[in-house]
BAVEX-781969 format. One record per residue (C-alpha): residue in one letter; x, y, z. Coordinates in steps of 0.2 Angstrom, whole numbers, plus 2048, in hexadecimal, padded with zeros to 3 digits. Example, Ala and Ser with C-alpha at 12.3 -4.5 7.8 and 13.67 -1.06 7.14 Angstrom:
a83E7EA827s8447FB824
END
This chain:
xE4ECDB7A7xE45CEC7ACxE4BCF879ExE42D067A6xE50D097B2xE5ED097A5xE63D1B79FxE67D1C78DxE78D24789xE82D2877AxE96D2877BxEA2D2F76FxEB2D27773xEC1D3176CxED2D2A768xEE1D3476AxEF3D3276FxEF6D31782xF01D40781xEF2D4B77AxEEED5B785xEDFD6077BxED1D57773xEC2D60769xEB4D54765xEA9D5A756xE97D55756xE8AD5A749xE7ED66752xE70D5C749xE75D4C751xE76D55762xE65D5C75FxE5ED4A75AxE66D4376BxE5CD50775xE4BD4A76CxE4FD38770xE4FD2E780xE62D31783xE65D37794xE78D39793xE86D3E786xE96D3978AxEA6D40782xEB4D34787xEC6D39783xED8D35789xED8D47790xEC8D4579AxEB6D42799xEA6D4D799xE95D4679BxE86D51798xE75D4D7A0xE65D4E795xE62D6079BxE74D65797xE72D5E786xE62D68783xE6BD77789xE79D7577ExE6FD7176FxE63D80771xE73D8C771xE7CD83763xE79D8D753xE86D85748xE86D7573ExE93D6E74AxE95D6E75DxEA7D6C764xEAAD65775xEBBD6977BxEC6D6378AxED8D6A78BxEE5D6B798xEE9D7E798xEFBD83796xF02D907A3xF05D9C794xEF2D9D790xEEEDA37A2xEEDDB47A8xEFADB97B5xEEDDB87C3xEE7DA77BDxEFADA17BCxEFBDA77CFxEECD9F7D4xEEFD8E7CBxF01D8C7D1xF06D7B7CDxEF4D747CBxEEDD6D7BBxEE2D797B1xED5D727A6xECAD7B799xEB9D74796xEB0D7B787xEA1D7977BxEA1D8476BxE96D8575CxE98D9274ExEA6D99758xE9BD9D766xE9FD97778xE92D8D781xE96D8D793xE85D8D79BxE7DD7C79CxE6BD8479FxE69D7A7B0xE70D6A7AAxE80D617B0xE90D5C7A9xE9AD4E7B3xEACD507AFxEBAD437B2xECCD497AFxEDCD3E7B1xEE6D437C1xEF5D3C7C8xEF7D3E7DBxF07D467E0xF12D417EFxF09D457FFxEF8D477F7xEE9D3D7FBxED9D3A7F2xECFD447FFxEDAD547FBxED8D547E9xECCD637E4xEC5D6D7D6xEC2D807D4xEBBD8B7C7xEC9D977C1xEC3DA87BDxECCDB47B1xED2DBF7C0xED9DB07C9xECBDAD7D6xEC7D9B7DAxEB6D947DExEB6D827E5xEACD757DBxEA3D6C7E9xEA2D587E8xEB2D557DExEB9D437E1xEC9D3B7DDxEC9D287D8xED2D1D7CDxEDDD297C6xECFD367C1xEC7D457CAxEB5D457C7xEAAD557C9xE99D5C7C4xE97D6D7BBxE88D787B6xE93D837AAxEA4D807A1xEB3D8A7A2xEC5D897A9xEC7D7E7B9xED6D7B7C4xED9D6A7CBxEE5D6A7DAxEE7D657ECxEDFD6C7FCxEEAD6680AxEDCD6A817xED0D5F80ExEDED5280CxEE3D5281ExEE3D41825xEDBD41836xEE7D38843xED9D36850xED0D2584CxEC2D2A859xEBDD3984FxEB2D36840xEAFD42831xE9CD42837xEA0D48848xE9AD5984AxEAAD5F851xEB5D57844xEBAD6883BxEC1D6E84CxECDD5F84F
END
């Protein structure tokens, strides 16, 4: 076997009740810094609430900013009561997820050019299709910025981020529109006008 094409990864699998809405995974900062110096290409935090996979550049960015003895990776389903009024209005009935990394009570949201691949469990509601599931960055003022490339498959929404914060998972009926014209393909230049 050609071992040069195998990317090394470290996975931290966290057990918790299926009813958990928040998981904080604590990793010794010294271990995180050791991973950065090794050949490990990915750090995977796997929890019942969701998964975060940091690439090597994101790991290095986090390790560089971590100034405490421990680094905590958090995934939580944010309660409406924790949102600002503007965020509540923007979120509607969507699922709000808080993704965080902290060390020594300091929030680390910038991955310094690295990427985090996030997978969050999501159940399609009546009338929703996989194509319409979307993710937005949810700012304090309630403004939304779409996260491009989000995909729904197998009960999970997966998306790639360069910074961690609060995100809204919801449904975009325009993206979820089922084209009734079988002679018009998504790749046709006029598709959006149909």
